mmCIF file of the C-alpha atoms, coordinates in Angstrom:
data_MODEL
# 
_entry.id   MODEL 
# 
loop_
_atom_site.group_PDB 
_atom_site.id 
_atom_site.type_symbol 
_atom_site.label_atom_id 
_atom_site.label_alt_id 
_atom_site.label_comp_id 
_atom_site.label_asym_id 
_atom_site.label_entity_id 
_atom_site.label_seq_id 
_atom_site.pdbx_PDB_ins_code 
_atom_site.Cartn_x 
_atom_site.Cartn_y 
_atom_site.Cartn_z 
_atom_site.occupancy 
_atom_site.B_iso_or_equiv 
_atom_site.pdbx_formal_charge 
_atom_site.auth_seq_id 
_atom_site.auth_comp_id 
_atom_site.auth_asym_id 
_atom_site.auth_atom_id 
_atom_site.pdbx_PDB_model_num 
ATOM 1  C CA . MET A 1 1  ? -149.304 -4.061 31.315 1.00 0.00 ? 1  MET A CA 1 
ATOM 2  C CA . LEU A 1 2  ? -150.536 -0.377 31.021 1.00 0.00 ? 2  LEU A CA 1 
ATOM 3  C CA . ASN A 1 3  ? -149.327 0.155  34.944 1.00 0.00 ? 3  ASN A CA 1 
ATOM 4  C CA . ILE A 1 4  ? -145.863 -1.268 33.940 1.00 0.00 ? 4  ILE A CA 1 
ATOM 5  C CA . ILE A 1 5  ? -145.792 1.190  30.658 1.00 0.00 ? 5  ILE A CA 1 
ATOM 6  C CA . THR A 1 6  ? -146.889 3.967  32.828 1.00 0.00 ? 6  THR A CA 1 
ATOM 7  C CA . ALA A 1 7  ? -144.204 3.475  35.398 1.00 0.00 ? 7  ALA A CA 1 
ATOM 8  C CA . SER A 1 8  ? -141.496 2.955  33.206 1.00 0.00 ? 8  SER A CA 1 
ATOM 9  C CA . ILE A 1 9  ? -142.255 6.535  31.161 1.00 0.00 ? 9  ILE A CA 1 
ATOM 10 C CA . LEU A 1 10 ? -142.214 8.019  34.812 1.00 0.00 ? 10 LEU A CA 1 
ATOM 11 C CA . VAL A 1 11 ? -139.026 6.650  35.963 1.00 0.00 ? 11 VAL A CA 1 
ATOM 12 C CA . LEU A 1 12 ? -137.386 7.917  32.617 1.00 0.00 ? 12 LEU A CA 1 
ATOM 13 C CA . VAL A 1 13 ? -138.710 11.342 33.057 1.00 0.00 ? 13 VAL A CA 1 
ATOM 14 C CA . ALA A 1 14 ? -137.538 11.932 36.421 1.00 0.00 ? 14 ALA A CA 1 
ATOM 15 C CA . PHE A 1 15 ? -134.472 10.383 35.234 1.00 0.00 ? 15 PHE A CA 1 
ATOM 16 C CA . VAL A 1 16 ? -134.006 13.077 32.606 1.00 0.00 ? 16 VAL A CA 1 
ATOM 17 C CA . GLY A 1 17 ? -135.173 15.936 34.637 1.00 0.00 ? 17 GLY A CA 1 
ATOM 18 C CA . ALA A 1 18 ? -132.491 15.260 37.642 1.00 0.00 ? 18 ALA A CA 1 
ATOM 19 C CA . ALA A 1 19 ? -129.761 15.081 34.778 1.00 0.00 ? 19 ALA A CA 1 
ATOM 20 C CA . GLN A 1 20 ? -131.083 18.299 33.089 1.00 0.00 ? 20 GLN A CA 1 
ATOM 21 C CA . ALA A 1 21 ? -130.865 20.105 36.598 1.00 0.00 ? 21 ALA A CA 1 
ATOM 22 C CA . SER A 1 22 ? -127.533 18.683 37.714 1.00 0.00 ? 22 SER A CA 1 
ATOM 23 C CA . ASP A 1 23 ? -126.187 20.302 34.309 1.00 0.00 ? 23 ASP A CA 1 
ATOM 24 C CA . ASP A 1 24 ? -127.826 23.988 35.199 1.00 0.00 ? 24 ASP A CA 1 
ATOM 25 C CA . GLU A 1 25 ? -126.508 24.102 38.800 1.00 0.00 ? 25 GLU A CA 1 
ATOM 26 C CA . ALA A 1 26 ? -124.702 26.829 39.504 1.00 0.00 ? 26 ALA A CA 1 
ATOM 27 C CA . CYS A 1 27 ? -120.877 27.022 40.290 1.00 0.00 ? 27 CYS A CA 1 
ATOM 28 C CA . THR A 1 28 ? -121.306 28.665 43.339 1.00 0.00 ? 28 THR A CA 1 
ATOM 29 C CA . LYS A 1 29 ? -123.521 29.466 46.091 1.00 0.00 ? 29 LYS A CA 1 
ATOM 30 C CA . VAL A 1 30 ? -121.596 32.557 47.445 1.00 0.00 ? 30 VAL A CA 1 
ATOM 31 C CA . PRO A 1 31 ? -123.513 35.727 47.255 1.00 0.00 ? 31 PRO A CA 1 
ATOM 32 C CA . ARG A 1 32 ? -122.942 37.925 43.882 1.00 0.00 ? 32 ARG A CA 1 
ATOM 33 C CA . GLU A 1 33 ? -121.421 40.619 46.054 1.00 0.00 ? 33 GLU A CA 1 
ATOM 34 C CA . GLN A 1 34 ? -118.568 38.425 46.405 1.00 0.00 ? 34 GLN A CA 1 
ATOM 35 C CA . TRP A 1 35 ? -118.025 37.384 43.204 1.00 0.00 ? 35 TRP A CA 1 
ATOM 36 C CA . MET A 1 36 ? -114.477 38.674 40.808 1.00 0.00 ? 36 MET A CA 1 
ATOM 37 C CA . SER A 1 37 ? -115.260 41.104 38.232 1.00 0.00 ? 37 SER A CA 1 
ATOM 38 C CA . VAL A 1 38 ? -115.345 40.107 34.642 1.00 0.00 ? 38 VAL A CA 1 
ATOM 39 C CA . GLU A 1 39 ? -112.113 41.999 34.341 1.00 0.00 ? 39 GLU A CA 1 
ATOM 40 C CA . GLN A 1 40 ? -110.704 39.815 37.352 1.00 0.00 ? 40 GLN A CA 1 
ATOM 41 C CA . LEU A 1 41 ? -111.516 36.480 36.075 1.00 0.00 ? 41 LEU A CA 1 
ATOM 42 C CA . LYS A 1 42 ? -109.597 37.340 32.845 1.00 0.00 ? 42 LYS A CA 1 
ATOM 43 C CA . GLY A 1 43 ? -106.779 38.620 34.748 1.00 0.00 ? 43 GLY A CA 1 
ATOM 44 C CA . LYS A 1 44 ? -106.855 35.021 36.733 1.00 0.00 ? 44 LYS A CA 1 
ATOM 45 C CA . LEU A 1 45 ? -107.393 33.117 33.688 1.00 0.00 ? 45 LEU A CA 1 
ATOM 46 C CA . GLY A 1 46 ? -104.854 35.040 31.675 1.00 0.00 ? 46 GLY A CA 1 
ATOM 47 C CA . GLU A 1 47 ? -102.331 34.568 34.864 1.00 0.00 ? 47 GLU A CA 1 
ATOM 48 C CA . GLN A 1 48 ? -103.111 30.593 33.790 1.00 0.00 ? 48 GLN A CA 1 
ATOM 49 C CA . GLY A 1 49 ? -101.730 31.098 30.525 1.00 0.00 ? 49 GLY A CA 1 
ATOM 50 C CA . TYR A 1 50 ? -105.075 31.743 28.648 1.00 0.00 ? 50 TYR A CA 1 
ATOM 51 C CA . THR A 1 51 ? -106.057 34.039 26.287 1.00 0.00 ? 51 THR A CA 1 
ATOM 52 C CA . VAL A 1 52 ? -110.033 34.920 26.781 1.00 0.00 ? 52 VAL A CA 1 
ATOM 53 C CA . SER A 1 53 ? -111.959 36.070 23.810 1.00 0.00 ? 53 SER A CA 1 
ATOM 54 C CA . LYS A 1 54 ? -115.537 36.261 25.709 1.00 0.00 ? 54 LYS A CA 1 
ATOM 55 C CA . ILE A 1 55 ? -116.811 35.869 29.462 1.00 0.00 ? 55 ILE A CA 1 
ATOM 56 C CA . GLU A 1 56 ? -120.568 35.724 30.309 1.00 0.00 ? 56 GLU A CA 1 
ATOM 57 C CA . ILE A 1 57 ? -121.992 35.866 33.917 1.00 0.00 ? 57 ILE A CA 1 
ATOM 58 C CA . GLU A 1 58 ? -125.190 34.100 34.171 1.00 0.00 ? 58 GLU A CA 1 
ATOM 59 C CA . ASP A 1 59 ? -127.348 31.551 36.630 1.00 0.00 ? 59 ASP A CA 1 
ATOM 60 C CA . GLY A 1 60 ? -124.143 31.345 39.216 1.00 0.00 ? 60 GLY A CA 1 
ATOM 61 C CA . CYS A 1 61 ? -121.238 30.662 36.594 1.00 0.00 ? 61 CYS A CA 1 
ATOM 62 C CA . ALA A 1 62 ? -118.876 32.452 34.707 1.00 0.00 ? 62 ALA A CA 1 
ATOM 63 C CA . GLU A 1 63 ? -118.822 30.889 30.916 1.00 0.00 ? 63 GLU A CA 1 
ATOM 64 C CA . ALA A 1 64 ? -115.319 31.910 29.198 1.00 0.00 ? 64 ALA A CA 1 
ATOM 65 C CA . LYS A 1 65 ? -114.001 31.172 26.030 1.00 0.00 ? 65 LYS A CA 1 
ATOM 66 C CA . ILE A 1 66 ? -110.104 30.689 25.829 1.00 0.00 ? 66 ILE A CA 1 
ATOM 67 C CA . SER A 1 67 ? -107.598 29.769 23.659 1.00 0.00 ? 67 SER A CA 1 
ATOM 68 C CA . ASP A 1 68 ? -104.295 28.439 25.214 1.00 0.00 ? 68 ASP A CA 1 
ATOM 69 C CA . LYS A 1 69 ? -100.779 29.256 24.357 1.00 0.00 ? 69 LYS A CA 1 
ATOM 70 C CA . ASP A 1 70 ? -100.733 26.623 21.156 1.00 0.00 ? 70 ASP A CA 1 
ATOM 71 C CA . GLY A 1 71 ? -104.025 28.095 19.832 1.00 0.00 ? 71 GLY A CA 1 
ATOM 72 C CA . LYS A 1 72 ? -106.175 25.148 21.133 1.00 0.00 ? 72 LYS A CA 1 
ATOM 73 C CA . THR A 1 73 ? -109.939 26.212 22.144 1.00 0.00 ? 73 THR A CA 1 
ATOM 74 C CA . ALA A 1 74 ? -112.081 25.811 24.823 1.00 0.00 ? 74 ALA A CA 1 
ATOM 75 C CA . GLU A 1 75 ? -115.485 26.698 26.751 1.00 0.00 ? 75 GLU A CA 1 
ATOM 76 C CA . LEU A 1 76 ? -115.132 26.883 30.406 1.00 0.00 ? 76 LEU A CA 1 
ATOM 77 C CA . ASP A 1 77 ? -117.447 27.188 32.921 1.00 0.00 ? 77 ASP A CA 1 
ATOM 78 C CA . ILE A 1 78 ? -116.032 29.183 35.818 1.00 0.00 ? 78 ILE A CA 1 
ATOM 79 C CA . ASP A 1 79 ? -116.521 29.872 39.831 1.00 0.00 ? 79 ASP A CA 1 
ATOM 80 C CA . PRO A 1 80 ? -117.158 33.247 39.711 1.00 0.00 ? 80 PRO A CA 1 
ATOM 81 C CA . ALA A 1 81 ? -116.312 33.799 43.593 1.00 0.00 ? 81 ALA A CA 1 
ATOM 82 C CA . THR A 1 82 ? -112.967 31.918 43.155 1.00 0.00 ? 82 THR A CA 1 
ATOM 83 C CA . GLY A 1 83 ? -111.643 31.959 39.533 1.00 0.00 ? 83 GLY A CA 1 
ATOM 84 C CA . ALA A 1 84 ? -111.543 27.994 40.001 1.00 0.00 ? 84 ALA A CA 1 
ATOM 85 C CA . VAL A 1 85 ? -112.262 26.250 36.765 1.00 0.00 ? 85 VAL A CA 1 
ATOM 86 C CA . VAL A 1 86 ? -115.016 23.697 37.221 1.00 0.00 ? 86 VAL A CA 1 
ATOM 87 C CA . LYS A 1 87 ? -116.073 22.432 33.745 1.00 0.00 ? 87 LYS A CA 1 
ATOM 88 C CA . MET A 1 88 ? -114.223 22.144 30.346 1.00 0.00 ? 88 MET A CA 1 
ATOM 89 C CA . ASP A 1 89 ? -115.506 21.679 27.075 1.00 0.00 ? 89 ASP A CA 1 
ATOM 90 C CA . GLU A 1 90 ? -112.841 21.828 24.165 1.00 0.00 ? 90 GLU A CA 1 
# 
C-alpha cells in the first residue's frame, strides 16, 4: 500500500513540475542580439492598434501591458525576435 501511495505522489510531483516548466518556457530561442528593442516592440504593437503602458523583457519573453481602442486591457507575452503575440491574458 505504501508503494502505491509513494508512486502516486511521485507521478503527481512530476506532472506539476512539467506543467510549471511549460509556463516558464521562453517565447523565442533566437539569440538576444537579434531581438527587437522595447521601442520597436512598442511600435509594432502600436501598428496593431494597441496602446502600450509597459513592456519588460525577461527570460526570453517580452511582457506587455496594453489597452485596445475600446479601453480593454490585457497582458501579452511577445516573441522579442518577431514581435508576434505568443499569449494573451485579459
